[in-house]
N, C-alpha and C positions, 0 to 999 in steps of 0.2 A: 094221510101227513104224518112225520114224526114229531112228536111232543118235543118242545124247547127245554134244553137243560136247566135245572134250577142253579140260580148264581149264587155264591158263597156270600155268607153276611157280610157288611162293612166291616165290621169289627174283627174279623178273623185276619185281614192283612193287617191290621195295626197292631193285633198282637204277635204275629210273626216276626215284624220288624222290630218289636221291643225285645222278644227273646233272643234275636240275632245280636243285638247291641247288648245285652246282659252277657251273653256268652264271650263276646269279644271283649268287655271289661273285665270278665274275670281272667283273661291271661295277661292283662296290662299290669305292669308295676313301675315304680318309680327307684332310682337308686342315685347316692351321691357320686360325683363325678371325681376322680382322684386323678391330680396332677403329678407325674412323675418326671425331676431336675436331672434326667438320665445323661445329656450331654454336657452335662457339668463336670468338670475335671476336679480332684478333690474333694468331691463331695459326699463319698462313703465315708461312713465312720463306725466306729465299733461303741465308742461311749460318750457322752457328754463334753466329755474333756477334749474330744477331737473336734468340736464345733463351738469356735469363739463366738459370742454373742457380740452382735453388733458389726461383725466382718461384712463386707461387701463383696460380693462376686459379681461382674458385670455380665455374666452369663445366668446368673442364677436367680434372676427375676426379685430379688429383694436382699432385705437383711437378716442374717443368721440369727435364731432366738437363742442359741445355745443348748438346744434338745436335739438328740440322735433319736432318731424314729425310724421303725423298720418300713419296709416297703410294703406294697400292697399284696405281694406275695413273695414267697422265698425267706430266706433267713437273712439277707443283706440290709444294711441300715443306711440311711441318709440323713445329711443335716437337716433340720427344718428352717423354714426361711418365712418372714412373714411380707407379704406382697398382694398383689391384686390377683383375684380368681376370676374366671381362669386366664392362665398367661396368654400372651399373645404367640400363636404358632403360625401365622401367616394366612389362615383362613379368613377370608372378608366375604361381606356381602356388598357386592357391587350396586351402586346404585347409578347406572351408566345414562348420561345425559347426551349420547352421542347424537341423536335426532334433533335435540333441542339446541346445543352448544355451538354447532355452526352460525347460527343466527344472531348470538350475543355480539354488541358491539363494544368497541374500544374507542375512546377519544384519546389523543395523543396530542397534548399542546408542546410546542417549541419555539423559542425564539433565539436568534443570534445577533452579536454583537461585533463590530470590527471597530476598537476603540482607535486604531491608527487613521481610519477613514472616517469616524464617526458616523458608521453606518450600522442601521439596526433594521431588523426584519422577523416577522414572525410567520407561522404556517396556517394562521387562521387570517383570511382577509376580512375586512369590513364589509359586509355585505348588509342587505336590507335585514329588519327584525325577524326572526323566525326562520333564517334560512338554514341554521344547525339543525333544528328540528326535524327537518325532512329529507337532509341529503346524506349521502354514503360516499365514501373516497372513489374517486374514478380520475386515472392519471391524465387524461383529457379534459373532460368536461367539468370535474370537481375536485380539482387539484389543491385548491385551499378549503377542503373541507375534511378534516383527519378524521373522521369517524370510520374505523375499519370494522368489518364484520370478522369473526373469530376464524370462520371457515375461510375467508380470502387469505389472510395472514398464513394459515397452515398451506393453502394450496399453493401460494406463491413461494413458500419456502421448499416446495417440492417433496411434501410429507402427506401422508394419507390420515384424515382425521380419526376416522374409526380406529386405526392402531395407535395413535399417538394419545387419543384419550384414554387408552386401557393402562397404560405406563405413565403417561405424562411426558413432559419436554421441556425444553426451553428452546424458545424462538426469538432471533434477533432481529431487531426493525432498524435497520442503517438509514439514516438521514442524512444525505450529503448535500452541502451548499458550497458549489464552486461559481464564482461571482466574479465577473469582468465589471468595475464600478467604472469604467469609461462610457458604458451604456447606461440605460435607465434602469431606474430600480425594479421595473416590471419584469425585465430579463434576470433577474436574479430569484431563482425558483427551486425549491426542494427539490430532490430527488430521492424516493424510497425504493429499499431494497430488502429482500427476506432471505434468511438462513437460519437452519438449526445448528445451535451452540453446543448441544449436549452429544458426546459420541455415541451414537445408537447402537453401534456394532460392538461395544464393550459393554457387556451385562452388569459387571461391577458398578459402573457410574452413569449408566443411561437412564433415561426416563426423570422425573420430577415428581417428588411425593414429601409429605411432612406429616407429621401426628400432632393431635392436640385433643384434650380431653375436657368433659363436662362432669363436674363434682355436683352431686345432690345425694340427700338422705331419704332411706326408704325403711319405716319402723324402726328408729332411731340407730341404724347402721349406715355410715358412710359409704356409698356408691361412685362410682365412675362409669362415664361412657367414653373409650377411646377410639378416637376417630383417625384411619390413616387415608388422608386423602391425597388422590392423586389429580394432577392438574398441567395447565400450559401455563409457564411464566412467561412474560414478555420482556425482555429487556432492549430498553432505546438506547441506540448508540449514534451520537451525532459527530460530524466531523465535517471539516471544507475550508477553503482557503478562498481569500480575495484579493485582486491586483488592480492598479490603477498608474496609468501610465506616467513618468515622470522623465523629464528631459536629462537632467543630471546623471542619474545612474543609467540611463542608457548611455550616454557619452562614454562614461567611464566603463561600462562593460564592453561596447565596441573597442575602444582604444586598446584594453586588454587584450582582447581577442585578435585583433589585429596584429600588435605587439607579438603576441604567443606565436604566431605561424610566420611572422618575419617580413609582413607586408606593410607595416607603419613607415620604415624608412624608404620603401619603395614608392609608397604613397605621396609622401611628403616631397618627394626628389619629382615626382611627376607635377605636382601641383606648381613647385618652384620654377620649373621648366616650361610651363605651359601657360599659366595664369598671371604671373609676375611681371610686373613692367620691366624690372633689371633682370630678366630671364638669361639674357646676352653675358650679364657680368658673371651671373651664378654659374651658367654653362663653362666659361672660359676659366674661371676658378676651380671648378669641378674636374673638368674633363682636359686632356692634353693630347693633342692628335699627333699620332704616329705615323708617319710616312709609311715605312716598309718592316712592320714588326717582324721580327724573327719568327716567333711563335704566336699563334691565335691566342690571344689571352682569354681565360674563361672567368675573369674575375665580373663581379657583378656590376660595377660600375661602368666598364665598357659595355657589357651587354645593355645595360640602360641606356646609354648614351647613342648606340645601335637602335634600339627599339624607338626610341624617342628622336630619331632624328637630327641628332645634335653632332653626330659625327660619322664620317663616311670612311670606309676603309678603301685606302688607294689600290686600284688594280694592279699597279706596276710599281717598280722600284723609283725612288727619286734619284737624281744626279747632282751632285754638287758645282758640276761645270755646265753650265746651262748651253756652252757652246757646242759640247756633244750631240746635243738633242737633233734630229732631224737628217741624219746622217744616212744614206743608202749602205746596205749590207754587202753588196759585192757587185763586181761588174756586169755579171748577168742579169742582175736584179735592179737595174737602175730605178725602176721604175715603182719598186716595192718598198714598202717600209717593214721593218722587223716588229715594231710597236709602235703605239703612238708617242709623241715627245713626252720624255720624262718631264716634271715639273721641278723646279729648283728647291732645294730644302729651304727651310725657314732657318735663317741664321740668326745668331744673338751673339752679344759680347760676352765672353768666358766670365764666368763669375769668380769672385774670391778663391772658393774653394778649388776651382778646375786649375788655376795657377800653380804650378811647380816652382820651386825656387831653381835659380841658374846652378847648373852641375860645372864645376871647375873643367876645365879643358875641352868643354863641349863646343861646338860649332854653334855658329850664330843662329837664332831663329830656332834651338832646341830647348829654350828654357822654358817655355810654355807649351801647354798640350792643346793641340787642334781638335776641332770638331772632327768627328769620323767621317768620312764619304762613303762608308757603305750603306749608314742606316743615321737615322734621326732618332734623337732620344729625349727622354723628360729633362728639360733644362731648368724646370723651378719645381723642387722637390716638395717646395712648402705652400705648394698653392690652396690644396683642401684644407691645411691647417690655419693659414691667414684668413679662411672664409669663417 
């Protein structure tokens, strides 16, 4: 049998680790960090006269001390500034809360008031004690529990929470109150919608961040910790409208609409000619029946009379001589009639405007005009005006 190899002593391993640490520490060294203002225009100088003490450059990270000092390498010089070291260079240590923050909750309280209708309502309903301690918003079951999870708000806005948490952003919570106050107050409910407000495709203005600092002293030296925080800002936007039926504005608006399209006069005539007790008088004053109009009138009063049945156009010409009616047309047509017997024209006494003065030398009976035997015309042109 082979003899077992002897194990090294326990202190040998510790000695080797100690030797390795000493060797590594031998090559370590520390050196102060030097910040160089290279992106600042007019920062180079030749002497102290080129650096005005107390002058502030927005990109210079502090006030100038009035000294012209050399760069850490080369022969160039720059103006010295008094500021916080190290300067902000965009590097940051991110404490990302992307896994926890979606479950953070926000309580949004909102109430509305319509002074014209003396109506007020809020988005928190009177419930039993402790209701808000265990509920979260749901559009159907918990509409009046305005406790929103941050992840729910970002999701409803159509954004990815992980991406939004790195750069920040502004989310708008829009609450809309559109109420019909003719119905019960339980039908006047808030409607929520969400959208991103900052332009995420514009790098110069997208995201949301802010800076704040904490000041303290270490060994008598004033020190600060500058924090650049990225976050999600919530803007609550409320708008809405309410209405209630009123008879007077309805009548005014309806009359205005009917007048604007020309229906008002037609409607008034229809009411007077259909429902009034003296509709025959109104019809007699408004319409004059023409026996044989030479032209079919296209004016709206005649059309209205035809529609309402107050005037019927005669199918044949009328005759001033009733004796001529009913005569046969020829010998071979002794039993056939050319047309139904024409009805006589209504006659009326000539008015003063229709009587002409006698003409000297004229025969008897020529001093006054006679009604035409061809057709019947309007005998009282003042009928509509008298009404």
